[in-house]
Rosetta silent file (secondary structure, phi, psi, omega in degrees, C-alpha in Angstrom):
SEQUENCE: MASQGSNHMAAVREKLLRARQHAHEFRIGVARYMASNPDRIIRQFEEHIPEKSGRAGLTWRFNVESPPPVSLGVVAGDVIHNLRSALDHLARELVIANGANPRDEGRPRTQFPIVTASEQQPVIHTESGDISSAAQVLLEVVQPNNRPDHPLAVLTRLANIDKHRTILFTHRVPSEWFLSRREGALVRGNAT
SCORE:     score description
SCORE:     0.000 S_00000001
   1 L     0.000  128.205  179.072   34.445   -2.741  -12.250 S_00000001
   2 L   -71.815  140.882 -176.961   36.383   -4.265   -9.428 S_00000001
   3 L   -87.914  149.132  175.431   37.206   -2.015   -6.527 S_00000001
   4 L   -70.513  150.534  179.352   40.703   -1.328   -5.221 S_00000001
   5 L   -60.992  148.136 -179.098   41.421   -2.742   -1.801 S_00000001
   6 L   -85.298  151.170  176.443   40.559   -0.712    1.260 S_00000001
   7 L  -103.528   39.243  175.072   43.103    0.582    3.705 S_00000001
   8 L    47.818   57.519  173.249   40.854   -0.123    6.715 S_00000001
   9 L    74.288    9.604 -178.404   39.347    3.299    7.269 S_00000001
  10 H   -62.426  -41.314 -178.684   42.659    5.187    6.771 S_00000001
  11 H   -66.307  -37.528  179.552   41.103    7.642    4.288 S_00000001
  12 H   -63.467  -46.903  178.078   38.234    8.347    6.677 S_00000001
  13 H   -61.751  -44.169 -179.451   40.685    9.082    9.527 S_00000001
  14 H   -63.132  -38.166  176.394   42.859   11.247    7.303 S_00000001
  15 H   -66.151  -39.758  177.346   39.887   13.302    6.126 S_00000001
  16 H   -67.931  -35.910  176.346   38.744   13.836    9.730 S_00000001
  17 H   -64.392  -43.529  177.644   42.276   14.789   10.706 S_00000001
  18 H   -63.148  -38.882  178.160   42.403   17.367    7.900 S_00000001
  19 H   -63.583  -42.138  179.472   39.008   18.730    8.971 S_00000001
  20 H   -64.388  -41.437  179.362   40.345   19.069   12.518 S_00000001
  21 H   -64.654  -44.716  179.573   43.494   20.864   11.271 S_00000001
  22 H   -66.034  -36.734  176.376   41.423   23.268    9.152 S_00000001
  23 H   -61.677  -40.020  175.407   39.086   23.890   12.128 S_00000001
  24 H   -62.828  -46.101  179.925   42.144   24.829   14.210 S_00000001
  25 H   -63.475  -37.839  176.463   43.334   27.144   11.485 S_00000001
  26 H   -62.846  -46.087  178.826   39.814   28.685   11.340 S_00000001
  27 H   -59.369  -39.577  177.812   39.761   29.294   15.118 S_00000001
  28 H   -64.172  -43.796  178.899   43.193   30.984   14.872 S_00000001
  29 H   -60.696  -42.143  176.022   41.885   33.150   12.001 S_00000001
  30 H   -63.888  -43.247  179.023   38.854   34.184   14.021 S_00000001
  31 H   -61.610  -45.285  178.887   41.016   35.000   17.067 S_00000001
  32 H   -62.596  -42.785  178.464   43.338   37.125   14.920 S_00000001
  33 H   -60.669  -48.169 -179.083   40.436   38.915   13.363 S_00000001
  34 H   -65.998  -34.305  178.292   38.813   39.650   16.695 S_00000001
  35 H   -68.115  -18.424 -179.347   42.183   40.764   18.185 S_00000001
  36 L   -78.785    1.214 -177.774   42.438   43.340   15.395 S_00000001
  37 L    52.004   64.707 -175.880   39.525   45.226   17.019 S_00000001
  38 L   -74.490   -4.227 -176.971   37.414   45.231   13.859 S_00000001
  39 E  -139.929  167.279  179.300   34.597   47.142   15.459 S_00000001
  40 E  -151.299  154.733  177.376   33.956   49.970   17.846 S_00000001
  41 E  -105.600  128.109  178.220   31.113   51.358   19.983 S_00000001
  42 E  -109.284  123.288  177.788   30.284   55.006   19.538 S_00000001
  43 E  -106.656  134.298  177.740   28.384   56.769   22.359 S_00000001
  44 E  -152.763  156.038  176.842   26.759   60.107   21.657 S_00000001
  45 E   -87.607  129.546  178.644   24.019   62.378   22.906 S_00000001
  46 E  -112.493  132.062  179.113   21.023   62.741   20.546 S_00000001
  47 L   -71.575  -35.384 -172.563   18.644   65.683   20.725 S_00000001
  48 L  -140.179  110.982  177.405   15.815   63.776   19.002 S_00000001
  49 L  -112.453  109.545 -179.867   15.469   59.979   19.040 S_00000001
  50 H   -55.031  -36.810 -179.441   12.367   58.852   17.080 S_00000001
  51 H   -69.757  -12.392  175.664   12.292   55.531   18.946 S_00000001
  52 H  -109.433   34.918 -178.254   11.992   57.430   22.199 S_00000001
  53 L    54.648   36.058  176.543    9.028   59.565   21.006 S_00000001
  54 L    81.263    0.198 -179.876   11.396   62.283   19.928 S_00000001
  55 L   -74.667  159.410  177.561   12.978   62.731   23.378 S_00000001
  56 L   -80.300  159.699  177.350   16.674   63.345   23.841 S_00000001
  57 E   174.863  178.408  176.213   19.057   60.691   25.174 S_00000001
  58 E   -86.918  142.196  172.553   22.288   58.750   24.810 S_00000001
  59 E  -123.040  149.415  172.212   22.758   56.358   21.927 S_00000001
  60 E  -121.038  131.418  177.799   25.368   53.655   21.376 S_00000001
  61 E  -121.266  134.655  177.861   26.180   52.499   17.874 S_00000001
  62 E   -99.857  114.533 -179.049   28.155   49.432   17.037 S_00000001
  63 E  -109.955  128.512  172.243   30.242   50.020   13.908 S_00000001
  64 E   -90.096  113.809 -178.326   32.094   47.257   12.098 S_00000001
  65 L   -82.269  -29.540 -176.812   35.242   48.938   10.848 S_00000001
  66 L  -141.642  117.825 -178.678   36.710   45.910    9.104 S_00000001
  67 L   -71.511  160.892  176.575   34.624   42.966    7.860 S_00000001
  68 L   -58.421  144.689  179.504   35.860   39.366    8.431 S_00000001
  69 L   -69.810  146.056  179.067   38.418   38.258    5.844 S_00000001
  70 H   -59.091  -28.225  179.952   37.214   36.054    2.959 S_00000001
  71 H   -56.911  -29.034  176.592   39.961   33.563    3.986 S_00000001
  72 H   -61.855  -42.144  178.133   37.773   32.547    6.948 S_00000001
  73 H   -64.265  -38.935 -178.801   35.108   31.369    4.493 S_00000001
  74 H   -66.247  -45.545  179.161   37.671   29.494    2.420 S_00000001
  75 H   -65.696  -41.939  177.815   39.038   27.655    5.485 S_00000001
  76 H   -59.944  -41.759  175.899   35.529   26.908    6.766 S_00000001
  77 H   -59.729  -35.527  176.115   34.832   25.407    3.318 S_00000001
  78 H   -66.024  -39.642  176.769   37.876   23.175    3.702 S_00000001
  79 H   -61.321  -50.218 -177.332   36.546   21.926    7.060 S_00000001
  80 H   -61.067  -46.633 -178.987   33.124   21.219    5.489 S_00000001
  81 H   -60.464  -44.011 -178.911   34.576   19.509    2.423 S_00000001
  82 H   -68.896  -33.326  175.154   36.725   17.182    4.495 S_00000001
  83 H   -65.960  -46.135 -179.874   33.851   16.277    6.837 S_00000001
  84 H   -64.793  -41.142  179.030   31.581   15.492    3.860 S_00000001
  85 H   -65.214  -37.058  176.475   34.357   13.613    2.110 S_00000001
  86 H   -61.953  -38.057  177.943   35.026   11.489    5.258 S_00000001
  87 H   -64.537  -43.019  178.276   31.373   10.424    5.156 S_00000001
  88 H   -62.543  -41.745  176.099   31.729    9.436    1.488 S_00000001
  89 H   -62.163  -38.200 -179.727   34.878    7.427    2.291 S_00000001
  90 H   -66.267  -39.176  176.528   32.949    5.728    5.122 S_00000001
  91 H   -58.947  -43.374  177.194   30.170    4.750    2.671 S_00000001
  92 H   -61.027  -43.661 -179.762   32.799    3.149    0.434 S_00000001
  93 H   -65.529  -34.141  177.313   34.224    1.222    3.393 S_00000001
  94 H   -62.723  -39.450  178.212   30.727   -0.010    4.316 S_00000001
  95 H   -65.694  -49.302 -175.908   30.325   -1.435    0.807 S_00000001
  96 H   -64.968  -40.808 -178.843   33.768   -3.079    0.786 S_00000001
  97 H   -61.425  -23.640 -179.495   33.269   -4.476    4.309 S_00000001
  98 L   -99.058   10.886  174.878   30.198   -6.330    3.110 S_00000001
  99 L    80.530   14.346 -179.477   32.106   -7.845    0.122 S_00000001
 100 L  -101.155  177.016  179.974   30.493   -5.604   -2.458 S_00000001
 101 E  -111.916  125.493  173.302   32.017   -3.224   -5.042 S_00000001
 102 E   -64.306  153.860  176.426   31.630    0.554   -4.769 S_00000001
 103 L   -94.815  108.993  178.885   30.410    2.414   -7.849 S_00000001
 104 L   -97.094  -17.995 -176.136   33.280    4.700   -8.926 S_00000001
 105 L  -126.535  156.845  178.419   32.093    5.526  -12.404 S_00000001
 106 L    76.758 -172.508 -179.642   28.744    6.570  -13.848 S_00000001
 107 L  -127.230  146.567  -11.060   25.837    7.849  -11.835 S_00000001
 108 L   -77.522  144.972  176.534   24.935    7.556   -9.042 S_00000001
 109 L   -82.544  163.936  175.707   28.347    7.010   -7.461 S_00000001
 110 L   -70.550  121.461  178.140   28.905    5.449   -4.055 S_00000001
 111 L  -153.450  160.273  178.442   28.485    8.202   -1.476 S_00000001
 112 L   -74.548  122.480 -178.546   27.123    8.613    2.028 S_00000001
 113 L   -79.592  135.464  170.615   23.440    9.411    1.675 S_00000001
 114 L  -122.019  115.215 -175.054   22.001   12.355    3.619 S_00000001
 115 L  -104.542  120.376 -179.678   18.239   12.324    3.446 S_00000001
 116 L   -96.226  -14.814  179.173   16.469   15.536    4.405 S_00000001
 117 L  -111.735  132.417 -170.995   12.913   14.387    3.677 S_00000001
 118 L   -68.178  -16.547  179.025   11.427   11.610    5.797 S_00000001
 119 L   -82.880   -7.101  177.187    9.724    9.886    2.864 S_00000001
 120 L   -91.398  155.058  177.288   13.098    9.115    1.250 S_00000001
 121 L  -113.885  135.332 -179.710   15.240    6.122    2.191 S_00000001
 122 L   -69.314  127.015 -178.487   19.025    6.391    2.519 S_00000001
 123 L  -132.583  134.835  171.091   20.662    4.229   -0.141 S_00000001
 124 L  -101.281  119.794 -178.688   24.353    3.635   -0.865 S_00000001
 125 L   -80.736  135.726 -177.098   24.764    2.870   -4.554 S_00000001
 126 E  -133.204  165.883  172.694   27.147    0.029   -5.465 S_00000001
 127 E   -73.740  -42.361 -179.422   28.303   -1.820   -8.588 S_00000001
 128 E  -153.893  150.498  177.403   27.292   -5.113   -7.066 S_00000001
 129 L    78.920 -158.468 -172.988   26.077   -6.297   -3.717 S_00000001
 130 L  -154.661 -176.439  170.464   24.942   -4.071   -0.839 S_00000001
 131 L   -96.021  167.479 -177.303   25.905   -2.901    2.616 S_00000001
 132 L   -70.176  157.835 -179.989   25.121   -4.998    5.632 S_00000001
 133 H   -64.053  -33.699  177.978   21.650   -4.773    7.234 S_00000001
 134 H   -66.484  -40.337  177.517   23.225   -3.431   10.457 S_00000001
 135 H   -68.692  -36.217  177.153   24.922   -0.615    8.497 S_00000001
 136 H   -63.447  -40.360  178.320   21.654    0.153    6.724 S_00000001
 137 H   -61.499  -46.569  178.580   19.842    0.478   10.105 S_00000001
 138 H   -60.111  -42.498  177.343   22.559    2.878   11.293 S_00000001
 139 H   -57.331  -41.027 -177.466   22.224    4.930    8.094 S_00000001
 140 H   -70.965  -33.978 -178.304   18.506    5.268    8.678 S_00000001
 141 H   -69.683  -34.909 -173.690   18.964    6.282   12.347 S_00000001
 142 L   -88.471    4.638 -175.829   21.402    9.117   11.637 S_00000001
 143 L   -76.094  146.292 -179.150   19.356   10.812    8.916 S_00000001
 144 L   -64.567  -41.382  179.330   18.059   14.417    9.344 S_00000001
 145 L    40.231   77.447  174.128   14.501   13.580    8.125 S_00000001
 146 L    65.642   22.736  174.841   12.840   17.034    8.018 S_00000001
 147 L  -115.182   93.464 -174.934   15.055   18.512   10.742 S_00000001
 148 L   -64.709  -19.594  178.743   16.890   21.440    9.126 S_00000001
 149 L   -90.059    1.621  178.853   19.005   22.060   12.236 S_00000001
 150 L   -65.328  136.698 -178.005   20.287   18.440   12.263 S_00000001
 151 H   -49.342  -39.042 -179.336   24.132   18.384   11.868 S_00000001
 152 H   -71.952  -32.102  176.286   23.991   16.330    8.663 S_00000001
 153 H   -67.629  -41.646  179.736   21.371   18.701    7.138 S_00000001
 154 H   -64.422  -43.079  179.714   23.536   21.680    8.062 S_00000001
 155 H   -61.130  -42.518  178.832   26.631   19.966    6.636 S_00000001
 156 H   -61.228  -47.822 -179.397   24.796   19.292    3.353 S_00000001
 157 H   -59.018  -46.904 -177.893   23.589   22.893    3.041 S_00000001
 158 H   -67.529  -37.566 -179.915   27.063   24.300    3.770 S_00000001
 159 H   -65.248  -38.859  178.781   28.777   21.800    1.458 S_00000001
 160 H   -71.197  -34.797  177.945   26.442   22.804   -1.399 S_00000001
 161 H   -66.509  -45.482 -176.385   26.976   26.524   -0.695 S_00000001
 162 H   -66.215  -25.084  178.260   30.776   25.998   -0.609 S_00000001
 163 H   -68.939  -25.275 -173.274   30.745   24.218   -3.976 S_00000001
 164 H  -113.864  -19.612  178.475   29.396   27.314   -5.679 S_00000001
 165 L  -162.267  162.615 -178.671   30.590   30.293   -3.659 S_00000001
 166 L   -72.977  137.919  175.719   32.730   31.247   -0.686 S_00000001
 167 L   -72.946  122.871 -177.598   31.092   31.069    2.709 S_00000001
 168 L  -105.811  145.146  179.500   31.058   34.625    4.075 S_00000001
 169 L  -114.769  148.249  178.591   31.039   35.570    7.730 S_00000001
 170 L  -149.923  164.842  172.373   29.692   38.777    9.230 S_00000001
 171 L   -75.132  146.671  169.720   28.832   40.411   12.514 S_00000001
 172 L  -139.586   90.753 -174.051   25.290   40.155   13.705 S_00000001
 173 L  -138.479  160.980  174.542   24.986   42.439   16.711 S_00000001
 174 E   -61.296  135.168 -179.632   22.751   45.269   17.835 S_00000001
 175 E   -97.748  -23.271  176.599   23.710   48.386   15.947 S_00000001
 176 E  -139.749  135.698  173.189   21.759   50.850   18.108 S_00000001
 177 E  -128.533  140.904  178.742   20.749   50.815   21.720 S_00000001
 178 E  -119.846  121.592  179.680   18.692   53.381   23.498 S_00000001
 179 E  -103.423  126.549  179.786   18.882   53.637   27.277 S_00000001
 180 E  -110.477  121.406  177.083   15.992   55.271   29.042 S_00000001
 181 L   -61.211  -37.991 -176.529   16.532   56.512   32.578 S_00000001
 182 L   -66.142  -43.535 -178.556   12.839   56.440   33.262 S_00000001
 183 L   -87.427  -20.737  177.081   12.452   52.834   32.218 S_00000001
 184 L    65.138   26.477 -177.501   15.978   51.834   33.322 S_00000001
 185 E  -150.259  167.008  173.176   16.364   49.285   30.550 S_00000001
 186 E   -64.170  128.622 -177.370   17.327   48.882   26.896 S_00000001
 187 E   -88.898  -41.411 -177.074   14.478   50.270   24.892 S_00000001
 188 E  -158.800  149.410  172.093   15.390   48.982   21.420 S_00000001
 189 E  -140.431  135.795  174.894   18.223   47.375   19.414 S_00000001
 190 E   -98.441  135.760  174.602   18.570   46.943   15.672 S_00000001
 191 E   -96.011  140.433  178.861   20.491   43.929   14.372 S_00000001
 192 L  -123.591    0.000    0.000   22.801   44.445   11.456 S_00000001
């Protein structure tokens, strides 16, 4: 099947622009959420603190009064989708730039390969032809290859999560702190 003509990376730029707009919307949503004072710190005297061998002392508890809104996860998913989609549009442009035809129907379709295991080789599937050898070298250089914290590996994980469920955000902060006068330092904190 012959491919439609390319608009010289316009789709890639538009997808990146949409990702940036969604990221801005996400930052505004986080700022609004934090400005609503969704949590509070409660200080109280405890007669018996097991973590302090049963001694008395002050405790501070961090309570989340209002969880982050689900809409933050939806907007984060929009950012992730547009970033992943921009890469797929880039793969299509690499195929067209080399005079080949992208595969739009059947499996596997033309998409930007993200390889998380080092024994795999990144391949862009086409109807006919291939991508240039220079583009293939670049594809190999940017792959995560067994690095789970690599940005492309993280993008892949989040994109797969977002396809099947909403990305949820939560606080992860110490919920209890115990201050000991004798030791003069934080004795213990639980993460929630």
